[in-house]
C-alpha positions as CSV (number, residue, x, y, z in Angstrom):
1,X,-163.7,24.1,-96.4
2,X,-165.9,23.3,-99.6
3,X,-168.1,26.7,-99.5
4,X,-164.6,28.6,-99.3
5,X,-163.4,31.4,-101.9
6,X,-161.8,31.0,-103.8
7,X,-162.0,27.1,-104.3
8,X,-159.9,25.0,-102.4
9,X,-156.6,23.4,-104.3
10,X,-155.9,20.2,-104.7
11,X,-153.2,20.2,-102.5
12,X,-155.8,21.5,-99.8
13,X,-158.2,18.4,-100.4
14,X,-155.0,16.3,-100.1
15,X,-154.0,17.2,-97.0
16,X,-157.5,16.9,-95.8
17,X,-158.0,13.3,-97.5
18,X,-154.3,12.1,-95.8
19,X,-155.7,13.4,-92.4
20,X,-158.6,11.2,-93.0
21,X,-157.0,8.3,-94.0
22,X,-154.6,8.1,-91.0
23,X,-157.6,8.5,-88.8
24,X,-158.8,5.4,-90.6
25,X,-162.1,7.2,-92.2
26,X,-161.6,5.6,-95.1
27,X,-165.5,6.0,-96.4
28,X,-165.3,9.5,-95.7
29,X,-162.3,9.7,-98.1
30,X,-164.2,8.2,-100.8
31,X,-166.9,10.6,-100.1
32,X,-164.4,13.4,-99.8
33,X,-162.8,12.5,-103.1
34,X,-166.2,12.2,-105.4
35,X,-166.8,16.0,-103.5
36,X,-163.8,17.2,-105.1
37,X,-164.7,15.9,-108.5
38,X,-168.1,17.1,-108.4
39,X,-166.3,20.8,-107.3
40,X,-164.3,20.9,-109.9
41,X,-161.2,19.9,-107.9
42,X,-158.6,17.4,-110.4
43,X,-157.3,14.5,-108.6
44,X,-153.6,14.1,-109.1
45,X,-151.3,10.8,-108.5
46,X,-151.4,11.7,-104.9
47,X,-154.9,11.8,-104.7
48,X,-155.7,8.9,-106.5
49,X,-153.0,6.8,-104.2
50,X,-154.8,8.0,-101.2
51,X,-158.0,6.5,-102.7
52,X,-156.4,2.9,-103.8
53,X,-155.2,2.6,-100.2
54,X,-158.5,3.6,-98.7
55,X,-160.4,0.7,-100.8
56,X,-158.0,-1.5,-100.2
57,X,-158.5,-1.0,-96.3
58,X,-162.1,-1.2,-97.2
59,X,-161.2,-4.6,-98.6
60,X,-162.3,-3.6,-102.3
61,X,-158.9,-4.1,-104.0
62,X,-161.4,-4.2,-107.1
63,X,-162.6,-0.8,-106.8
64,X,-158.6,0.4,-106.3
65,X,-157.6,-1.3,-109.6
66,X,-160.6,1.0,-111.2
67,X,-159.0,4.0,-109.7
68,X,-155.3,2.4,-111.2
69,X,-157.2,2.3,-114.3
70,X,-158.3,6.0,-114.1
71,X,-154.5,6.5,-113.3
72,X,-153.1,5.1,-116.6
73,X,-156.2,6.9,-118.9
74,X,-155.2,10.4,-117.6
75,X,-151.7,9.8,-118.8
76,X,-150.4,9.8,-115.2
77,X,-147.5,7.5,-114.5
78,X,-148.1,5.2,-111.3
79,X,-145.1,5.2,-109.3
80,X,-143.8,2.8,-106.5
81,X,-145.6,4.0,-103.7
82,X,-148.9,3.6,-105.8
83,X,-147.9,0.1,-107.1
84,X,-146.9,-0.8,-103.7
85,X,-150.5,0.4,-102.4
86,X,-152.3,-1.7,-104.6
87,X,-149.9,-4.9,-104.1
88,X,-150.7,-4.7,-100.5
89,X,-154.0,-4.4,-100.9
90,X,-154.1,-7.6,-103.2
91,X,-151.9,-9.2,-100.4
92,X,-154.6,-8.5,-97.9
93,X,-156.7,-10.4,-100.2
94,X,-154.8,-13.4,-100.4
95,X,-154.5,-12.6,-104.1
96,X,-150.8,-13.7,-104.2
97,X,-150.6,-14.1,-108.0
98,X,-152.1,-10.9,-109.1
99,X,-149.5,-9.7,-106.0
100,X,-146.6,-10.9,-107.7
101,X,-147.5,-10.1,-111.3
102,X,-148.0,-6.6,-110.3
103,X,-144.4,-6.4,-108.9
104,X,-143.3,-8.1,-112.3
105,X,-145.0,-5.4,-114.1
106,X,-143.2,-2.6,-111.8
107,X,-139.8,-4.0,-113.0
108,X,-140.9,-4.3,-116.8
109,X,-141.8,-0.5,-116.3
110,X,-138.4,0.4,-115.1
111,X,-139.2,0.9,-111.8
112,X,-137.0,-0.6,-108.7
113,X,-139.7,-2.3,-106.2
114,X,-138.2,-1.2,-102.7
115,X,-137.5,-3.2,-99.5
116,X,-141.0,-2.3,-98.4
117,X,-142.7,-3.7,-101.6
118,X,-140.6,-6.9,-101.0
119,X,-141.4,-7.2,-97.5
120,X,-145.6,-6.8,-98.2
121,X,-145.1,-9.8,-101.0
122,X,-143.1,-11.7,-98.8
123,X,-145.3,-11.4,-95.7
124,X,-148.5,-12.3,-98.3
125,X,-146.7,-15.2,-99.7
126,X,-146.1,-16.7,-96.1
127,X,-149.8,-15.9,-94.9
128,X,-150.7,-18.5,-97.9
129,X,-148.4,-21.1,-97.0
130,X,-145.8,-20.3,-99.5
131,X,-142.4,-19.7,-97.8
132,X,-140.2,-21.5,-100.1
133,X,-141.3,-18.8,-102.7
134,X,-141.0,-15.9,-100.5
135,X,-137.4,-17.4,-99.9
136,X,-136.7,-16.5,-103.4
137,X,-137.9,-12.7,-102.9
138,X,-135.3,-12.6,-99.8
139,X,-132.5,-13.6,-102.7
140,X,-134.1,-11.1,-105.1
141,X,-133.7,-8.3,-102.5
142,X,-130.4,-9.4,-101.8
143,X,-129.6,-8.9,-105.7
144,X,-130.8,-5.6,-105.7
145,X,-128.8,-4.7,-102.9
146,X,-132.3,-4.1,-100.8
147,X,-132.1,-4.0,-97.0
148,X,-133.0,-6.8,-96.1
149,X,-133.9,-6.2,-92.5
150,X,-135.6,-8.1,-89.3
151,X,-139.1,-7.6,-90.4
152,X,-138.6,-9.5,-93.7
153,X,-136.8,-12.5,-92.1
154,X,-139.2,-12.5,-89.6
155,X,-141.8,-13.2,-91.9
156,X,-140.0,-16.0,-93.2
157,X,-139.5,-17.4,-90.2
158,X,-143.1,-17.5,-89.0
159,X,-144.3,-18.8,-92.8
160,X,-142.3,-21.8,-92.3
161,X,-143.4,-22.5,-89.1
162,X,-147.0,-22.0,-90.0
163,X,-146.1,-24.8,-92.1
164,X,-144.6,-27.1,-89.4
165,X,-141.6,-26.8,-91.2
166,X,-139.4,-25.4,-88.0
167,X,-135.9,-27.0,-89.8
168,X,-136.6,-24.3,-92.7
169,X,-137.7,-21.5,-90.1
170,X,-134.2,-22.4,-88.4
171,X,-132.2,-21.9,-91.4
172,X,-133.7,-18.7,-92.7
173,X,-132.9,-17.6,-89.3
174,X,-128.9,-18.8,-88.8
175,X,-128.5,-17.2,-92.1
176,X,-130.3,-13.7,-90.7
177,X,-127.7,-14.1,-87.9
178,X,-124.7,-15.1,-90.3
179,X,-125.2,-11.8,-92.7
180,X,-125.3,-9.5,-89.7
181,X,-128.6,-8.7,-89.7
182,X,-129.8,-7.2,-86.4
183,X,-132.0,-10.2,-84.6
184,X,-134.3,-9.3,-81.6
185,X,-136.6,-11.0,-79.2
186,X,-139.5,-11.3,-81.6
187,X,-137.3,-13.6,-83.9
188,X,-136.4,-15.9,-81.1
189,X,-140.6,-15.7,-80.1
190,X,-141.2,-16.7,-83.3
191,X,-138.8,-19.4,-83.7
192,X,-140.0,-20.7,-80.5
193,X,-143.1,-21.2,-81.2
194,X,-142.5,-23.1,-83.8
195,X,-141.0,-25.6,-82.2
196,X,-143.4,-25.7,-79.6
197,X,-146.3,-26.5,-81.7
198,X,-144.3,-29.3,-83.1
199,X,-143.7,-30.5,-79.5
200,X,-139.8,-30.2,-80.0
201,X,-139.8,-28.6,-76.6
202,X,-136.2,-29.4,-75.9
203,X,-134.9,-27.4,-79.1
204,X,-137.0,-24.8,-78.0
205,X,-135.8,-25.1,-74.6
206,X,-131.9,-24.8,-76.3
207,X,-133.0,-21.7,-78.1
208,X,-134.2,-20.1,-75.3
209,X,-130.8,-20.9,-73.4
210,X,-129.1,-19.3,-76.8
211,X,-131.1,-16.3,-76.3
212,X,-130.3,-15.7,-73.0
213,X,-126.2,-16.1,-73.8
214,X,-126.8,-13.1,-76.6
215,X,-128.1,-10.8,-73.5
216,X,-131.7,-10.8,-75.0
217,X,-134.4,-10.2,-72.4
218,X,-137.2,-12.5,-72.6
219,X,-140.7,-11.1,-72.6
220,X,-144.1,-12.3,-71.0
221,X,-144.9,-13.7,-74.8
222,X,-141.6,-15.9,-74.6
223,X,-142.4,-17.3,-71.2
224,X,-146.0,-17.6,-72.2
225,X,-145.0,-19.6,-75.4
226,X,-142.6,-21.9,-73.2
227,X,-145.0,-22.5,-70.9
228,X,-147.5,-23.4,-73.8
229,X,-145.0,-25.5,-75.1
230,X,-144.3,-27.8,-71.9
231,X,-148.1,-28.1,-71.2
232,X,-148.8,-29.7,-74.6
233,X,-146.0,-32.2,-73.7
234,X,-147.5,-32.8,-70.2
235,X,-144.9,-31.2,-68.6
236,X,-146.7,-28.7,-66.2
237,X,-144.0,-28.8,-62.9
238,X,-141.5,-27.2,-65.9
239,X,-143.6,-24.9,-66.9
240,X,-144.6,-24.1,-63.7
241,X,-140.6,-23.3,-62.9
242,X,-140.7,-20.7,-65.9
243,X,-143.4,-19.4,-64.4
244,X,-141.9,-18.7,-61.2
245,X,-139.3,-17.1,-63.1
246,X,-141.5,-14.5,-65.0
247,X,-141.7,-12.4,-61.4
248,X,-138.3,-12.9,-60.9
249,X,-137.3,-11.2,-63.7
250,X,-139.5,-7.9,-63.0
251,X,-142.3,-9.4,-65.8
252,X,-145.9,-9.6,-64.7
253,X,-147.6,-12.5,-65.7
254,X,-150.8,-12.0,-67.9
255,X,-154.6,-13.7,-68.2
256,X,-152.7,-15.9,-71.0
257,X,-149.9,-17.3,-68.5
258,X,-152.4,-18.1,-65.5
259,X,-154.9,-20.0,-68.0
260,X,-152.2,-21.7,-69.6
261,X,-150.9,-23.2,-66.9
262,X,-154.0,-23.6,-64.9
263,X,-154.9,-25.8,-68.1
264,X,-151.7,-27.8,-68.2
265,X,-152.3,-28.8,-64.4
266,X,-155.9,-29.9,-65.0
267,X,-155.3,-31.7,-68.3
268,X,-152.7,-33.8,-66.4
269,X,-155.3,-34.4,-63.3
270,X,-153.2,-31.9,-60.8
271,X,-156.6,-30.2,-60.0
272,X,-155.1,-29.0,-56.7
273,X,-152.1,-27.1,-58.2
274,X,-155.0,-25.5,-60.9
275,X,-156.9,-24.1,-57.9
276,X,-153.8,-22.6,-56.1
277,X,-152.9,-20.8,-59.1
278,X,-156.4,-19.7,-59.5
279,X,-156.4,-18.3,-55.9
280,X,-152.9,-17.0,-56.2
281,X,-154.7,-15.0,-59.4
282,X,-157.6,-13.7,-57.0
283,X,-155.0,-11.9,-54.4
284,X,-153.2,-10.6,-57.5
285,X,-153.8,-8.0,-60.3
286,X,-155.0,-10.4,-62.9
287,X,-158.4,-11.5,-61.8
288,X,-159.6,-15.0,-63.1
289,X,-161.8,-14.6,-66.5
290,X,-164.4,-16.9,-67.8
291,X,-161.7,-19.1,-69.5
292,X,-160.2,-19.7,-66.6
293,X,-163.1,-20.4,-64.4
294,X,-164.2,-22.9,-67.5
295,X,-160.6,-24.5,-67.6
296,X,-161.4,-25.7,-63.2
297,X,-165.0,-26.3,-64.2
298,X,-163.6,-29.0,-66.9
299,X,-160.9,-30.2,-64.4
300,X,-162.9,-30.7,-61.9
301,X,-165.6,-32.3,-64.0
302,X,-163.3,-34.8,-65.3
303,X,-161.9,-35.5,-61.7
304,X,-165.3,-36.7,-60.8
305,X,-165.7,-33.6,-58.7
306,X,-168.8,-32.3,-59.8
307,X,-170.1,-31.0,-56.6
308,X,-167.2,-28.5,-56.9
309,X,-167.8,-28.1,-60.6
310,X,-171.5,-26.9,-59.8
311,X,-170.4,-24.7,-56.9
312,X,-167.8,-23.0,-58.8
313,X,-170.4,-22.6,-62.0
314,X,-172.7,-20.8,-59.6
315,X,-169.8,-18.6,-58.2
316,X,-168.9,-17.4,-61.6
317,X,-172.7,-16.3,-62.1
318,X,-172.5,-14.2,-58.5
319,X,-168.9,-12.7,-60.0
320,X,-170.9,-11.2,-62.9
321,X,-169.8,-13.3,-65.6
322,X,-172.1,-15.0,-68.2
323,X,-171.5,-18.5,-69.1
324,X,-170.9,-19.2,-72.7
325,X,-171.9,-22.1,-74.5
326,X,-168.0,-23.9,-73.7
327,X,-168.7,-23.4,-70.0
328,X,-171.9,-24.8,-70.3
329,X,-171.3,-28.0,-72.7
330,X,-168.5,-28.6,-69.7
331,X,-170.8,-28.8,-67.0
332,X,-173.3,-30.5,-68.8
333,X,-170.8,-32.9,-70.2
334,X,-169.5,-33.5,-66.3
335,X,-173.5,-34.2,-65.1
336,X,-173.6,-36.6,-68.0
337,X,-170.9,-38.8,-67.2
338,X,-172.4,-39.0,-63.4
339,X,-175.4,-40.2,-65.4
340,X,-177.8,-37.8,-64.0
341,X,-179.5,-37.4,-67.4
342,X,-182.8,-35.6,-66.4
343,X,-180.4,-32.6,-64.7
344,X,-177.9,-32.5,-68.3
345,X,-181.3,-32.1,-70.2
346,X,-182.7,-29.4,-67.5
347,X,-179.2,-27.4,-68.2
348,X,-179.0,-28.1,-71.6
349,X,-182.5,-26.4,-72.5
350,X,-181.9,-23.2,-69.1
351,X,-178.7,-22.5,-71.4
352,X,-180.8,-21.3,-74.2
353,X,-183.2,-20.0,-72.4
354,X,-180.4,-17.4,-71.0
355,X,-179.9,-16.7,-74.1
356,X,-177.0,-19.0,-75.0
357,X,-177.6,-21.4,-78.6
358,X,-176.5,-24.3,-78.3
359,X,-173.9,-25.3,-81.0
360,X,-172.7,-28.8,-82.3
361,X,-170.5,-29.8,-79.7
362,X,-173.0,-29.0,-77.2
363,X,-175.8,-31.5,-79.3
364,X,-172.7,-34.0,-79.5
365,X,-172.0,-34.2,-76.0
366,X,-175.4,-34.6,-74.9
367,X,-176.4,-36.7,-77.1
368,X,-173.2,-39.0,-76.3
369,X,-174.3,-39.0,-72.3
370,X,-178.0,-40.3,-73.4
371,X,-176.4,-43.2,-75.8
372,X,-173.6,-43.9,-73.5
373,X,-176.5,-44.4,-70.7
374,X,-178.8,-46.3,-73.0
375,X,-181.7,-43.6,-73.6
376,X,-181.6,-44.1,-77.2
377,X,-185.0,-42.3,-77.6
378,X,-183.9,-39.3,-76.2
379,X,-181.0,-39.5,-78.0
380,X,-182.4,-39.4,-81.7
381,X,-185.0,-37.0,-80.5
382,X,-181.8,-34.6,-79.8
383,X,-180.0,-35.9,-83.0
384,X,-183.4,-34.8,-85.3
385,X,-183.2,-31.7,-83.1
386,X,-179.6,-31.1,-84.2
387,X,-179.8,-31.7,-87.7
388,X,-182.6,-29.1,-88.2
389,X,-180.4,-26.5,-87.2
390,X,-177.6,-27.5,-89.3
391,X,-175.2,-29.5,-87.4
392,X,-174.1,-32.5,-87.8
393,X,-172.8,-35.4,-85.2
394,X,-169.4,-35.8,-84.8
395,X,-166.7,-39.1,-84.6
396,X,-167.6,-39.8,-81.2
397,X,-171.4,-39.7,-81.5
398,X,-171.4,-41.8,-84.9
399,X,-169.1,-44.6,-83.4
400,X,-172.3,-44.6,-80.7
401,X,-174.7,-44.7,-83.1
402,X,-173.1,-47.6,-85.1
403,X,-172.8,-49.5,-82.0
404,X,-176.5,-49.4,-81.7
405,X,-178.4,-53.0,-82.7
406,X,-180.3,-52.9,-85.5
407,X,-182.6,-55.5,-85.2
408,X,-183.6,-55.9,-81.3
409,X,-187.1,-54.5,-82.2
410,X,-186.2,-51.5,-80.3
411,X,-189.0,-48.9,-80.0
412,X,-186.7,-45.9,-80.4
413,X,-185.2,-47.3,-83.0
414,X,-188.6,-48.1,-85.0
415,X,-190.2,-44.5,-84.3
416,X,-187.5,-43.5,-86.7
417,X,-188.5,-44.8,-89.9
418,X,-185.5,-46.2,-92.2
419,X,-181.9,-47.2,-91.7
420,X,-179.6,-45.8,-94.6
421,X,-177.1,-48.5,-96.1
422,X,-174.5,-49.5,-92.8
423,X,-175.1,-46.4,-91.4
424,X,-178.2,-45.7,-89.1
425,X,-179.8,-42.9,-90.2
426,X,-182.7,-40.7,-89.4
427,X,-185.4,-40.3,-91.8
428,X,-185.9,-36.5,-92.6
429,X,-182.1,-35.8,-91.5
430,X,-179.0,-35.5,-93.9
431,X,-177.5,-39.3,-94.3
432,X,-173.7,-37.5,-94.2
433,X,-174.6,-36.9,-90.4
434,X,-173.5,-40.4,-89.8
435,X,-170.8,-40.7,-92.3
436,X,-166.6,-40.0,-92.3
437,X,-165.2,-38.1,-95.2
438,X,-164.2,-41.7,-97.2
439,X,-168.0,-42.3,-96.7
440,X,-169.6,-38.9,-98.0
441,X,-167.2,-39.1,-100.9
442,X,-167.8,-42.5,-101.9
443,X,-171.6,-41.8,-102.2
444,X,-171.0,-38.7,-103.9
445,X,-169.3,-40.7,-106.8
446,X,-172.0,-43.5,-106.9
């Protein structure tokens, strides 16, 4: 195209840039726009708007502002589309103060932001925990006779739910319904999720019944949300009943459905029910994944069925799964609980040999195992190793450490020179690994 004669026009280039942008080839767009200038093909507002959009997608809103400055310098007048593109980029980067200011500037210049512009700002505000401010923009949209659609309302509903303010979410939902705005299953799912996260499951079930009365058909997401909510409040059997309704409604359970319910039963000690669901999965189109195997291994360890847990661990490898750090940690914890510390440490070392690097949780689990079984020497060695890797002890490990005798001449403790204030501290290790937030703050202000 560049070698054509006559030279391609700005319009031709813009068509090419638009196509590349739709294909998400943002870096290509930037490169082509530079080539345009080198070839003497002038940019217009449309070209520069495309460029701003690409920079925003590349998380370089600062470059987008540079292009904005170029628009003004060349005497072009940025329109609502150009401004909204930049607003969207600012919102994606969480720079809500700048986004709101830009919208205010649009109004001052005589432009009337549309429903899409306001929806972008509302969504951005809700994501940074400012649902109350977002409600003000809903009211502003109404004053300007902008079309308030279900997307704008749902952003605020979700924003309140994310803040744990489900009553505020319900108020916005009711306003939406009272104004005759079309609402759908997505709105209900958002509200259900809010109630379930706050463990207000009875109210969630009332919302579910309300949705059914309106003639709306629940989706798998609806059922998954309620199943998770019921399991959260330790009601797996009620969740199981909903699970059976999924197939009765002609829907197919997902891997999330199965894993959530299996976890719910295992957490309650109902390992047999979890295992029955696992076997059901194997006969269905939804096959168990590593998460499901790990949930069952954890459940077996907690129920004292370590032998079964080891068999299942071996089985998942045969099935072609590579255990991750969580799977290893769960089994290591179960082995420690049984007091087989050498076996636990052997598996801990094998984990890394297999290319799975231990994390803070892995170290804390095995350290707690050694401390609980009075092997402080190995525990302290592992603590030093953990700290050298940049990890810290958790609250449970610190509690066990603080319970160690400080004056009994323990060779294990003597081999680690120095104690720090009221905390037992390994010299050469950061004392903060034994501290809670209040301790650390007190030390910092001394």
